[in-house]
C-alpha positions in Angstrom: 0.0 0.0 0.0 1.2 3.5 -0.8 -0.8 5.1 2.0 -1.9 3.9 5.5 -5.2 4.3 7.3 -5.2 7.5 9.3 -2.5 9.2 7.3 -2.9 12.8 6.2 -1.9 13.8 2.7 -1.8 17.3 1.2 -2.3 18.7 4.7 -6.0 18.2 4.3 -7.0 14.7 3.1 -7.2 12.0 5.8 -7.1 8.4 4.6 -10.0 6.2 5.8 -9.5 2.9 4.0 -8.2 1.3 0.7 -10.9 0.6 -1.9 -8.9 -1.2 -4.6 -5.4 -1.4 -6.1 -3.4 -2.5 -9.1 0.3 -2.6 -9.9 0.6 1.2 -10.4 -2.4 2.9 -8.8 -4.6 2.7 -5.6 -8.0 4.1 -4.7 -9.0 5.2 -1.3 -11.8 6.8 0.7 -10.6 9.9 2.3 -12.1 12.7 4.3 -11.5 16.5 4.7 -11.2 18.3 8.0 -14.9 18.4 8.4 -15.3 14.6 7.9 -16.9 14.9 4.4 -16.1 11.8 2.3 -14.1 12.0 -1.0 -12.5 9.6 -3.5 -8.8 9.5 -4.0 -6.8 7.8 -6.7 -3.0 7.8 -6.4 -0.5 6.8 -9.0 3.1 5.7 -8.3 4.8 7.2 -11.3 7.7 4.8 -11.6 5.2 1.9 -12.0 2.7 3.7 -14.2 2.8 2.7 -17.9 4.3 5.4 -20.1 1.1 5.5 -22.2 -0.8 6.8 -19.2 1.6 9.8 -18.8 1.8 12.7 -21.1 4.2 15.6 -20.6 5.0 14.4 -17.1 1.3 14.5 -16.0 -1.0 11.5 -15.5 -3.6 11.5 -18.3 -6.6 10.9 -16.1 -5.7 13.7 -13.7 -5.0 16.2 -16.5 -8.3 15.3 -18.1 -10.3 15.5 -14.9 -9.1 19.1 -14.3 -10.9 20.1 -17.5 -14.3 18.5 -16.6 -17.2 20.2 -15.0 -20.7 18.7 -15.7 -23.6 17.6 -13.6 -23.5 14.1 -15.1 -19.7 13.7 -14.7 -18.0 12.9 -11.3 -16.7 16.2 -10.0 -13.0 17.0 -9.8 -12.0 18.5 -6.4 -8.2 18.6 -6.2 -4.9 17.0 -7.2 -1.3 17.0 -6.0 2.0 15.3 -5.5 3.1 12.9 -2.8 6.6 11.7 -2.1 7.6 8.6 -0.1 10.7 6.5 0.1 9.6 4.5 -3.0 9.4 7.6 -5.2 7.0 10.3 -6.5 3.3 9.8 -6.6 0.4 11.9 -8.1 -3.1 11.9 -6.6 -6.6 12.9 -7.7 -9.4 13.9 -5.4 -13.0 13.6 -6.6 -16.5 13.5 -5.1 -17.1 10.3 -3.2 -19.7 7.6 -4.0 -22.2 9.3 -1.7 -25.0 7.1 -2.9 -25.4 3.9 -4.8 -23.6 2.6 -7.9 -26.1 1.6 -10.6 -24.9 -2.0 -10.2 -25.9 -1.9 -6.5 -29.2 -0.3 -7.3 -30.0 -3.1 -9.8 -29.0 -5.8 -7.3 -31.5 -4.4 -4.8 -34.4 -4.5 -7.2 -36.8 -7.3 -8.0 -35.5 -9.3 -11.0 -32.5 -6.9 -11.0 -34.3 -4.4 -13.3 -35.8 -0.8 -13.0 -39.1 0.5 -14.1 -39.2 2.2 -17.5 -39.4 5.8 -16.3 -36.4 5.4 -13.9 -34.3 3.6 -16.6 -35.0 6.2 -19.2 -34.1 9.0 -16.8 -30.8 7.5 -15.9 -30.0 6.6 -19.5 -30.6 10.2 -20.6 -28.4 11.5 -17.8 -25.6 9.1 -18.9 -26.0 10.2 -22.5 -25.7 13.9 -21.5 -22.5 13.1 -19.6 -21.1 11.3 -22.7 -22.3 14.2 -24.9 -20.3 16.6 -22.8 -17.2 14.4 -23.1 -17.6 13.9 -26.8 -17.8 17.7 -27.4 -14.5 18.4 -25.5 -11.6 19.7 -27.7 -10.2 16.7 -29.6 -13.1 14.5 -28.4 -13.0 12.7 -25.1 -14.1 9.1 -25.0 -14.9 7.3 -21.7 -14.3 3.8 -23.0 -15.6 2.0 -19.9 -19.3 2.7 -19.5 -20.9 -0.2 -17.5 -23.2 -0.4 -14.4 -20.3 -0.1 -11.9 -19.2 3.2 -13.4 -22.5 5.1 -13.0 -23.2 6.6 -9.6 -26.5 7.8 -8.3 -25.5 10.5 -5.8 -27.6 11.1 -2.7 -26.2 14.7 -2.7 -27.7 15.4 -6.1 -31.0 13.6 -5.4 -30.2 10.6 -7.6 -28.9 12.3 -10.7 -26.7 9.9 -12.5 -23.0 10.7 -12.7 -20.4 8.9 -14.8 -17.4 7.9 -12.7 -13.9 6.4 -13.2 -12.0 8.4 -15.8 -9.1 6.0 -15.9 -9.7 5.1 -19.6 -10.2 8.5 -21.1 -8.8 9.0 -24.6 -9.4 10.6 -27.9 -10.5 8.6 -30.9 -7.9 6.0 -32.0 -7.4 2.8 -34.0 -4.8 0.4 -32.7 -3.2 -0.5 -29.4 -5.3 1.2 -26.6 -3.5 4.0 -24.8 -4.8 2.7 -21.4 -4.9 -0.5 -19.4 -7.7 -2.8 -20.8 -7.5 -5.6 -18.1 -10.4 -4.2 -16.1 -12.7 -3.4 -19.0 -16.1 -5.3 -19.1 -16.3 -6.8 -22.6 -20.1 -7.3 -22.2 -20.6 -3.6 -22.7 -18.0 -3.1 -25.5 -18.5 -3.2 -29.2 -16.8 -5.7 -31.4 -14.9 -2.9 -33.0 -13.2 -2.1 -29.7 -11.9 -5.7 -29.5 -10.0 -5.0 -32.7 -8.7 -1.7 -31.4 -11.2 0.8 -32.8 -12.5 3.3 -30.1 -14.8 6.2 -31.0 -18.1 7.8 -30.0 -20.1 4.8 -31.3 -18.3 2.5 -28.8 -19.4 4.7 -25.9 -23.0 4.9 -27.2 -23.0 1.1 -27.6 -21.9 0.6 -24.0 -24.4 3.1 -22.7 -27.2 1.3 -24.6 -26.0 -2.0 -23.2 -26.4 -0.5 -19.7 -29.9 0.7 -20.6 -30.7 -2.8 -21.8 -29.5 -4.2 -18.4 -31.7 -1.6 -16.6 -34.8 -2.7 -18.6 -34.3 -6.4 -18.6 -32.1 -7.2 -15.6 -29.6 -9.0 -17.8 -26.3 -8.2 -19.3 -26.4 -7.8 -23.1 -26.7 -11.2 -24.9 -27.1 -12.7 -21.4 -23.4 -13.2 -21.0 -22.1 -13.9 -17.4 -18.5 -14.3 -16.4 -16.9 -16.6 -13.8 -14.5 -14.9 -11.3 -11.4 -16.6 -12.6 -11.9 -15.7 -16.3 -9.1 -13.8 -18.1 -9.9 -10.9 -20.3 -9.3 -13.0 -23.4 -11.6 -15.7 -22.2 -14.3 -13.1 -21.5 -14.0 -11.6 -25.0 -14.2 -15.0 -26.6 -17.4 -15.8 -24.6 -18.9 -12.4 -25.6 -18.0 -12.9 -29.3 -19.4 -16.5 -29.3 -22.7 -15.3 -27.8 -23.1 -12.5 -30.4 -22.1 -14.8 -33.2 -24.6 -17.6 -32.2 -27.5 -15.3 -31.2 -27.0 -12.6 -33.8 -28.6 -9.2 -33.2 -29.7 -8.4 -29.6 -33.1 -9.9 -28.7 -35.3 -7.0 -27.5 -38.5 -9.0 -26.9 -38.1 -8.6 -23.1 -38.5 -4.8 -23.5 -42.2 -3.9 -23.5 -42.1 -0.5 -25.1 -41.8 -0.7 -28.9 -39.9 2.6 -29.2 -37.4 1.5 -26.6 -37.0 -1.8 -28.5 -36.0 0.1 -31.6 -33.6 2.3 -29.8 -31.9 -0.6 -28.0 -31.7 -2.6 -31.3 -30.1 0.3 -33.1 -27.7 1.2 -30.2 -26.5 -2.4 -29.9 -26.5 -3.3 -33.5 -23.6 -5.6 -34.5 -23.1 -3.5 -37.6 -20.9 -0.5 -37.0 -22.7 1.8 -39.6 -26.2 0.8 -38.5 -25.6 2.1 -34.9 -26.1 5.6 -33.6 -23.4 7.9 -34.8 -23.8 10.6 -32.2 -25.5 11.2 -28.8 -27.8 13.7 -30.5 -29.3 11.0 -32.7 -30.2 8.7 -29.8 -31.5 11.5 -27.6 -33.7 12.7 -30.4 -35.2 9.2 -30.7 -35.6 8.9 -26.9 -37.5 12.2 -26.5 -39.8 11.7 -29.5 -43.5 12.0 -28.5 -42.4 12.7 -24.9 -43.9 15.7 -23.1 -42.0 15.4 -19.9 -40.0 18.3 -18.5 -36.7 16.8 -19.2 -37.7 15.9 -22.8 -38.9 19.4 -23.5 -35.6 20.8 -22.1 -33.6 18.4 -24.2 -35.7 19.2 -27.3 -35.0 22.9 -27.0 -31.3 22.4 -26.5 -31.0 20.0 -29.4 -32.9 22.4 -31.7 -30.6 25.2 -30.7 -27.6 23.0 -31.5 -29.0 22.1 -34.9 -29.6 25.8 -35.7 -26.0 26.5 -34.8 -24.7 23.6 -37.0 -26.8 24.7 -39.9 -25.5 28.3 -39.6 -21.9 27.0 -39.6 -22.6 24.9 -42.7 -24.0 27.9 -44.6 -21.1 30.1 -43.6 -18.7 27.4 -44.8 -20.1 27.4 -48.4 -18.0 29.1 -51.1 -19.0 31.7 -53.6 -20.0 29.0 -56.2 -23.2 28.3 -54.3 -24.7 25.2 -52.8 -26.1 23.3 -55.8 -22.8 23.0 -57.8 -21.0 22.2 -54.6 -23.4 19.3 -53.8 -23.0 18.0 -57.4 -19.2 18.0 -57.2 -19.3 16.3 -53.8 -21.5 13.6 -55.3 -19.2 13.1 -58.2 -16.1 12.9 -55.9 -17.8 10.4 -53.5 -17.0 6.7 -54.0 -20.2 4.6 -54.4 -19.2 1.4 -52.7 -20.8 -1.6 -51.0 -19.7 -2.6 -47.5 -20.0 -6.3 -46.6 -20.2 -6.9 -42.9 -17.5 -9.1 -41.4 -19.3 -12.4 -40.9 -19.3 -15.7 -42.8 -17.5 -19.0 -42.9 -14.1 -17.5 -43.7 -11.3 -19.8 -44.9 -13.6 -22.8 -44.4 -15.2 -21.9 -47.8 -11.8 -22.1 -49.6 -10.7 -25.4 -51.0 -7.0 -26.0 -50.7 -4.5 -23.2 -50.3 -3.7 -24.6 -46.9 -0.1 -23.3 -46.7 -1.3 -19.8 -47.6 -4.1 -19.9 -45.1 -1.9 -21.2 -42.4 0.8 -18.5 -43.1 -1.8 -15.7 -43.0 -3.4 -17.0 -39.8 0.0 -17.1 -38.0 1.7 -14.1 -39.4 -1.0 -11.6 -40.3 -4.4 -12.4 -38.8 -3.0 -13.1 -35.4 -1.4 -9.6 -35.2 -4.4 -7.9 -36.7 -6.8 -9.4 -34.2 -4.7 -9.7 -31.0 -3.8 -6.1 -30.2 -2.4 -7.1 -26.7 0.0 -9.6 -28.2 1.1 -7.1 -30.8 1.8 -4.5 -28.1 3.6 -7.1 -26.0 6.0 -8.0 -28.8 6.0 -4.4 -30.3 4.7 -5.7 -33.7 3.4 -3.2 -36.2 0.3 -4.5 -37.9 0.8 -5.3 -41.6 -0.4 -2.7 -44.1 -1.5 -4.8 -47.0 -0.7 -7.5 -49.5 -0.8 -8.1 -53.2 -2.4 -11.4 -54.4 -1.1 -12.1 -57.9 -1.1 -15.1 -60.3 -2.9 -16.7 -63.2 -6.5 -15.6 -63.8 -9.3 -17.7 -62.3 -7.4 -18.9 -59.2 -9.8 -17.2 -56.8 -7.8 -14.2 -55.7 -10.8 -11.8 -55.1 -12.8 -14.7 -53.5 -9.8 -15.3 -51.2 -9.7 -11.7 -50.2 -13.4 -11.7 -49.2 -12.9 -14.9 -47.2 -9.9 -13.3 -45.5 -12.1 -10.5 -44.3 -14.6 -13.0 -43.0 -11.8 -14.9 -41.2 -10.7 -11.7 -39.4 -14.2 -10.4 -38.8 -13.3 -7.2 -40.7 -15.8 -5.4 -43.0 -15.1 -6.0 -46.7 -15.1 -3.4 -49.5 -14.5 -4.6 -53.0 -13.5 -1.9 -55.5 -13.2 -2.1 -59.3 -11.6 0.6 -61.4 -14.9 1.7 -62.8 -16.1 2.6 -59.2 -13.6 5.4 -59.1 -14.3 7.0 -62.5 -15.3 10.6 -62.7 -16.2 13.2 -65.4 -14.5 15.9 -63.3 -10.9 16.9 -63.5 -9.2 15.4 -60.4 -12.6 13.9 -59.6 -11.1 10.4 -59.3 -8.5 11.6 -56.9 -11.4 12.9 -54.7 -13.1 9.5 -54.9 -9.9 7.7 -53.9 -9.6 10.0 -50.8 -13.3 9.5 -50.0 -12.9 5.7 -50.4 -10.2 5.5 -47.8 -12.2 7.8 -45.5 -15.2 5.5 -45.7 -12.9 2.5 -45.1 -11.6 4.2 -42.0 -15.1 5.1 -40.8 -16.0 1.4 -41.1 -12.7 0.1 -39.6 -11.5 -2.4 -39.1 -11.9 -3.1 -42.8 -10.4 -5.0 -45.7 -10.2 -2.7 -48.7 -9.8 -5.0 -51.8 -8.8 -3.5 -55.2 -9.6 -5.9 -58.0 -7.2 -5.8 -61.0 -4.9 -3.4 -59.1 -2.7 -2.7 -62.1 -5.7 -0.7 -63.5 -5.6 1.6 -60.5 -1.9 2.2 -60.2 -0.2 1.7 -63.6 3.5 2.3 -63.7 4.2 6.0 -64.1 7.2 5.1 -66.3 4.7 4.6 -69.1 2.8 7.2 -71.1 0.3 8.4 -68.4 -1.7 11.6 -68.6 -1.3 14.2 -65.8 -4.7 13.2 -64.4 -3.9 9.5 -64.2 -0.4 10.2 -62.7 -2.2 12.3 -60.1 -4.5 9.4 -59.2 -1.4 7.2 -58.7 0.1 9.8 -56.5 -3.1 10.0 -54.5 -3.1 6.2 -54.1 0.5 6.3 -52.8 -0.4 9.0 -50.3 -3.5 7.1 -49.0 -1.7 3.7 -48.8 1.0 5.1 -46.5 0.7 3.3 -43.2 -3.1 2.9 -43.6 -3.0 0.1 -41.0 -2.9 2.8 -38.4 -6.3 3.9 -39.6 -7.7 0.3 -39.2 -7.5 -0.5 -43.0 -5.9 -3.6 -44.4 -5.5 -3.4 -48.2 -5.6 -6.5 -50.4 -4.8 -5.8 -54.0 -5.3 -8.5 -56.7 -3.7 -8.6 -60.1 -3.0 -10.9 -63.1 -0.3 -8.5 -64.2 1.6 -7.3 -61.2 4.5 -6.3 -63.5 2.3 -3.4 -64.7 1.8 -2.0 -61.1 3.8 1.1 -60.2 6.9 -0.1 -58.2 6.5 2.6 -55.6 3.3 0.9 -54.4 5.1 -2.3 -53.6 7.3 -1.1 -50.8 7.3 -1.3 -47.0 4.5 0.8 -45.5 2.2 0.4 -48.5 1.7 -3.1 -50.0 4.0 -4.9 -47.5 3.5 -8.5 -48.8 3.4 -10.0 -52.2 1.7 -13.4 -52.3 1.6 -15.7 -55.4 -1.7 -17.6 -55.7 -0.7 -20.6 -57.8 -2.7 -23.0 -59.9 -4.6 -25.5 -57.7 -2.7 -28.7 -57.1 -4.2 -32.2 -57.0 -5.4 -31.9 -53.3 -6.9 -28.4 -54.0 -8.7 -29.6 -57.1 -10.1 -32.6 -55.2 -11.4 -30.3 -52.4 -12.9 -27.9 -54.9 -14.9 -30.7 -56.6 -16.1 -31.8 -53.1 -17.0 -28.2 -52.2 -18.8 -27.4 -55.4 -20.7 -30.7 -55.4 -21.8 -30.4 -51.8 -25.6 -30.5 -51.3 -26.3 -31.3 -55.0 -28.0 -34.6 -55.9 -25.1 -36.8 -56.8 -24.4 -40.5 -57.4 -21.2 -42.1 -56.3 -18.4 -39.6 -57.0 -14.7 -40.2 -57.0 -13.3 -36.7 -56.4 -9.7 -37.9 -56.6 -10.2 -39.2 -60.1 -12.0 -35.9 -61.1 -9.0 -33.9 -59.7 -6.6 -36.0 -61.8 -8.7 -35.5 -64.9 -8.8 -31.7 -64.3 -5.0 -31.3 -64.2 -4.2 -27.7 -65.4 -7.6 -26.4 -64.6 -8.1 -23.3 -62.4 -10.8 -22.8 -59.8 -13.1 -21.0 -62.2 -12.8 -23.8 -64.7 -13.8 -26.4 -62.1 -16.7 -24.3 -60.8 -17.9 -24.0 -64.4 -17.6 -27.7 -65.1 -19.6 -28.7 -62.0 -22.3 -26.1 -62.7 -22.5 -27.2 -66.4 -22.9 -30.9 -65.3 -25.5 -29.9 -62.7 -27.4 -27.9 -65.4 -27.5 -31.0 -67.7 -28.6 -33.2 -64.9 -31.3 -30.8 -63.9 -32.7 -30.6 -67.4 -33.0 -34.4 -67.5 -34.1 -34.5 -63.8 -31.3 -37.0 -63.1 -28.6 -37.1 -60.5 -25.1 -35.9 -61.2 -22.9 -38.8 -62.1 -19.1 -39.4 -62.3 -19.5 -40.1 -66.1 -21.3 -36.8 -66.7 -18.7 -34.8 -64.8 -15.8 -36.4 -66.7 -17.6 -35.7 -70.0 -18.1 -32.1 -69.0 -14.5 -31.7 -68.0 -13.3 -33.1 -71.3 -15.5 -30.5 -73.1 -13.9 -27.6 -71.4 -10.6 -26.0 -72.4 -8.3 -24.9 -69.5 -8.2 -21.1 -69.1 -4.4 -21.1 -68.5 -2.2 -22.9 -71.1 1.4 -24.0 -70.5 3.0 -21.0 -72.2 0.9 -18.6 -70.1 1.7 -20.6 -66.9 5.5 -20.3 -67.8 5.1 -16.5 -68.1 3.5 -16.4 -64.6 6.4 -18.5 -63.1 8.8 -16.0 -64.6 6.7 -13.1 -63.2 6.7 -14.8 -59.8 10.5 -14.9 -59.8 10.6 -11.2 -60.7 8.1 -10.3 -57.9 9.9 -12.3 -55.3 13.0 -10.4 -56.2 11.0 -7.2 -55.5 10.1 -8.6 -52.1 13.7 -9.4 -51.2 14.9 -6.0 -52.4 12.3 -4.4 -50.0 14.0 -6.3 -47.2 10.6 -7.5 -46.0 10.4 -10.1 -43.3 8.5 -13.2 -44.3 5.3 -12.2 -42.5 5.2 -8.7 -44.0 5.6 -6.8 -40.7 7.4 -3.6 -40.3 10.1 -4.3 -37.7 11.6 -0.8 -37.6 11.9 0.7 -34.1 10.6 4.1 -35.1 
């Protein structure tokens, strides 16, 4: 213990008892000279992680000095304490002079609150979050759960958000705070992958609201006392994967059902983007005093925002500006990160295993990456003969990681405006960041970034330059780029360097095992007779994945027309009637191209897994 019971610190604060401790900080109940209770948190600086200290000051203490809001625990004082073990910094805040929300729930029948009380507390929590989110640079709480909401007796039960030990601005990557004590039941899936923003706070607050209304943690997940954080996260992810979207049937009010479903949506873009949005839904058709007060305040805020937008318009006027904005906005489809992943891919076992161990592990396990100081990979180029499933592999990679998937073709970025395509490129990466973690897949990448050594127009050269700028260290923005190409020799060499497309992976022709598995996969659940997939694989030597898929579908079509089962003989006859897409001369060209590309990889001094091992 840093302090002892009965000890006085700062000539004013008398230590009553220890509340909790960790390796670098301890929390106490203290009293002032008049016996009024307060909360103290004291950090031993030499043990405090560097990421919790900025410019010599503890982040939590520095942040709390700036905070003053009725729904945020009040800052009282801070100071320095020196003992034989070194310098310490302490924070004094208002004490828990009432019940924690978790304690209130435990005291209630079925561990839940009536609708009116739950809505009141929820609105007060949201107002506290709104205050934090509007601070300069945006402040995120990152740890909203029932134990971090206090109902103070001094304020007649107004909810206050407490414990500012995980405050941060928006970020994507390794958390700048200790995650060991976070409750994963109230965290979004994006936070497990290192993305923290306002939507994560709103997700957590909605989870608490769900608990108040139903008496259960979101998705009904309960932890045993000895569970590690990783085990807890796995349990939460399993429950969400098996159950899907949150079941709101236990909530009687239809409006509240819709609000909870939106706030706890597993889809990042389907959730509330701001506190204003969820408050507007909460107070709709509500004539209570607090609703009217909020309605007036939100209307004033909207008027101010509209005024700011009008003042920001240039002399050209709103209509043309809107049109240009539309023409420089990338029209893309975002596929949510769910599916069977690599299980849908026949063969490619070596490639799948390499990516699991050396790419996916680092992308998904932020704590492991931090421990070994590993920089997440930035992207990879999948190249090789046509028809080998490069784009399909990219989509299944996204499913395997749980990342959102965005497939982009060259035509998606076309524009009639000068430099319009450059604007669409920038907008594309912005949308990928907004939906992070995401896999951004460029199909036929050589069409996007052709070598500038050729005869490129100024516009196309500018587009390549824009790509180079956007690709720089995009992993820090939660984006993993997968580029596919049949002609990687046509790609601008500047793209294929460390910090852009880190890894070049050759996707070969399917071998015998891969072809056998493809036949089994494509024939699955179709009406078949006795099939010898090994014999079919031998017969299809030199065929790529698209050839095999076509052969199976052609045989199935013939069988369906005759209302017969698919037979071995029919499949062999179909294979014999199909010419392989890749002939031997073309395959030889690709082997030579592979040797050339592997030379590029070696010249870039890339480690095998594609990680940046620089210390800077």
